[in-house]
C-alpha positions as CSV (number, residue, x, y, z in Angstrom):
1,M,-10.7,12.7,-6.1
2,S,-14.0,11.5,-4.9
3,V,-14.4,9.8,-1.4
4,L,-17.6,7.7,-1.0
5,K,-19.2,7.0,2.4
6,D,-17.6,4.2,4.4
7,V,-14.3,4.4,2.4
8,Y,-11.1,5.4,4.1
9,E,-10.3,9.1,3.2
10,P,-6.7,9.8,2.3
11,S,-4.9,11.2,5.4
12,D,-1.4,11.7,6.9
13,D,-0.4,8.1,6.2
14,T,-1.4,8.4,2.5
15,W,0.6,11.6,2.2
16,L,3.6,9.9,3.8
17,A,3.3,7.1,1.2
18,S,3.0,9.6,-1.7
19,K,6.2,11.3,-0.4
20,L,8.0,8.0,-0.7
21,L,6.7,7.6,-4.2
22,D,8.1,11.1,-5.0
23,Y,11.4,10.1,-3.5
24,Y,11.5,6.9,-5.6
25,R,10.7,8.9,-8.8
26,G,13.5,11.3,-8.2
27,S,16.1,8.8,-7.1
28,S,18.7,6.8,-8.9
29,L,16.5,3.7,-8.2
30,F,13.8,5.0,-10.5
31,K,12.7,3.1,-13.6
32,K,9.2,3.2,-15.0
33,L,7.4,0.1,-14.0
34,D,4.9,-1.8,-16.2
35,V,2.7,-3.3,-13.5
36,C,2.1,-2.0,-10.0
37,V,-0.3,-3.0,-7.3
38,D,-2.2,-0.7,-4.9
39,M,-3.0,-3.1,-2.1
40,G,-5.9,-2.0,0.1
41,S,-6.7,0.7,-2.5
42,G,-9.5,2.5,-0.7
43,T,-10.2,5.5,-2.9
44,G,-7.3,4.5,-5.2
45,F,-5.3,7.6,-4.4
46,L,-1.9,6.0,-4.2
47,G,-2.3,3.9,-7.4
48,L,-3.7,6.8,-9.3
49,Y,-0.8,8.9,-8.0
50,S,1.7,6.3,-9.4
51,L,0.0,6.5,-12.8
52,V,-0.2,10.3,-12.9
53,K,3.4,10.7,-11.8
54,G,4.6,8.3,-14.5
55,I,5.9,5.7,-12.1
56,C,3.6,2.9,-13.3
57,G,2.2,2.0,-16.7
58,R,-0.7,0.0,-15.3
59,V,-2.0,-0.5,-11.7
60,I,-4.0,-3.4,-10.2
61,F,-6.1,-2.0,-7.4
62,I,-7.1,-4.5,-4.7
63,D,-9.4,-4.0,-1.7
64,I,-11.6,-6.1,0.6
65,N,-14.3,-3.5,0.8
66,E,-16.8,-3.4,-2.1
67,K,-17.4,0.3,-1.5
68,A,-13.7,1.0,-1.8
69,L,-13.6,-0.9,-5.1
70,A,-16.5,1.2,-6.4
71,N,-14.7,4.3,-5.2
72,T,-11.5,3.3,-7.0
73,S,-13.4,2.6,-10.2
74,L,-15.1,6.0,-9.9
75,N,-11.8,7.8,-9.4
76,L,-10.2,6.0,-12.4
77,A,-13.1,7.2,-14.5
78,L,-12.9,10.8,-13.1
79,N,-9.2,10.9,-14.0
80,N,-9.6,9.3,-17.5
81,L,-7.4,6.3,-16.4
82,V,-9.9,3.4,-16.8
83,G,-7.7,1.7,-19.4
84,R,-4.7,1.7,-17.1
85,G,-6.3,0.3,-14.0
86,L,-7.7,-3.1,-13.1
87,V,-9.9,-3.2,-10.0
88,L,-10.2,-6.5,-8.2
89,D,-11.6,-7.9,-5.0
90,S,-8.9,-9.1,-2.6
91,S,-10.0,-12.7,-2.9
92,T,-8.9,-12.7,-6.6
93,G,-5.6,-14.5,-6.8
94,L,-2.7,-12.8,-8.7
95,R,0.3,-14.7,-9.9
96,D,3.6,-14.6,-8.1
97,S,6.2,-12.0,-9.1
98,I,3.8,-9.9,-11.2
99,A,4.7,-6.4,-10.0
100,G,7.6,-4.0,-9.9
101,L,5.9,-1.9,-7.2
102,V,3.4,-2.5,-4.4
103,V,1.9,0.5,-2.5
104,A,0.3,-0.5,0.8
105,N,-1.3,1.7,3.4
106,P,-2.8,-1.1,5.5
107,P,-4.9,-0.8,8.6
108,Y,-2.4,-0.6,11.5
109,L,-4.3,0.4,14.7
110,P,-4.6,-2.3,17.3
111,G,-8.3,-3.4,17.7
112,N,-11.0,-5.5,16.1
113,P,-13.0,-4.1,13.2
114,L,-16.8,-4.0,13.6
115,D,-17.7,-2.9,10.1
116,D,-16.3,-2.3,6.6
117,L,-15.0,1.2,7.5
118,D,-13.3,-0.1,10.7
119,K,-11.4,-2.6,8.5
120,A,-9.6,0.4,7.0
121,F,-8.3,1.3,10.5
122,Y,-7.9,-1.7,12.8
123,T,-5.4,-4.5,12.1
124,G,-6.4,-6.9,14.9
125,P,-6.0,-7.3,18.7
126,E,-2.2,-7.7,18.6
127,G,-1.6,-4.6,16.5
128,Y,0.2,-6.1,13.5
129,E,-2.0,-8.8,11.9
130,V,-3.1,-7.2,8.7
131,V,0.2,-5.3,8.2
132,V,2.1,-8.6,8.3
133,E,-0.4,-10.2,5.8
134,F,0.3,-7.2,3.5
135,I,4.0,-7.7,3.8
136,H,3.8,-11.4,3.0
137,E,1.5,-10.7,0.0
138,A,3.7,-8.0,-1.3
139,C,6.8,-10.3,-1.1
140,R,4.9,-12.8,-3.1
141,L,3.6,-10.3,-5.8
142,L,6.9,-8.5,-6.3
143,R,9.8,-9.5,-8.5
144,V,13.3,-9.5,-7.0
145,G,14.4,-5.9,-7.0
146,G,10.8,-4.7,-6.9
147,F,9.7,-2.1,-4.4
148,L,7.2,-1.9,-1.5
149,V,5.9,1.4,-0.1
150,L,4.5,0.5,3.3
151,T,3.1,2.6,6.1
152,Y,2.4,1.7,9.7
153,S,2.2,3.2,13.2
154,S,4.2,3.1,16.4
155,L,0.9,2.0,18.0
156,S,1.3,-1.3,16.1
157,N,3.6,-4.0,17.3
158,T,6.6,-2.5,15.4
159,R,9.0,-5.3,16.5
160,V,6.9,-8.0,14.8
161,I,6.4,-5.9,11.7
162,E,10.1,-5.0,11.4
163,E,11.0,-8.7,11.8
164,E,8.7,-9.7,9.0
165,I,10.0,-6.9,6.8
166,A,13.6,-8.1,7.2
167,K,12.6,-11.6,5.9
168,C,12.0,-10.3,2.4
169,F,13.1,-6.7,2.1
170,K,15.9,-4.2,2.6
171,I,15.1,-0.6,3.6
172,N,16.0,2.1,1.1
173,R,14.2,5.1,2.7
174,V,12.4,5.9,5.9
175,E,10.0,8.8,6.3
176,S,8.1,9.6,9.5
177,K,5.6,12.0,11.0
178,R,5.2,12.4,14.7
179,F,2.0,13.2,16.6
180,F,1.7,13.6,20.3
181,F,0.4,10.0,20.7
182,E,2.1,8.1,17.8
183,E,4.6,8.2,15.0
184,L,3.6,7.2,11.5
185,R,6.4,5.4,9.6
186,G,6.6,5.1,5.8
187,L,9.2,2.8,4.3
188,L,10.5,2.3,0.7
189,L,11.6,-1.3,0.7
190,E,13.3,-3.4,-2.0
191,K,12.7,-7.1,-2.3
192,T,15.9,-9.1,-1.9
193,G,16.7,-12.4,-3.5
194,V,17.0,-14.2,-0.1
195,H,13.8,-14.9,1.9
196,V,13.9,-16.3,5.4
């Protein structure tokens, strides 16, 4: 796995999301999915993990950062998975209900980004802006019964995030990791048929 300059390096939140992917793969919920989306792909680690673990047949990788898109393309090539991945700028519109799984490790720290790398960390001044955008987009992209793996921090506005989650998803699994100043949360969510 290669990590280019100014691209978010996989970290504790990434490992938390991969743990949820492992849980999904070993659970009674599991079925191999044709199309998955790695939203905010960065290096492409989570989408690649989904391919290598046999969770997804194909993955659409989306990011706002051109360097991240180049990094994802490089890692697809390094892992001989180019034919199973499609790398797209986040401005590219995808049709509704295209995916069975969305993995999303969005920026979740309160604050305003100053450059491309900051956009991988800071969600906005209120501490939930980009996370909520990712939840809404995942709801649109997923078929009913599809799954969202989402990570966020206790430093975010968790009340707002959890209210938005409840509008489209039910929780199947929660994983967390505590640090002295925050708790990282990872959720395996299932899209319901009712949306508020």
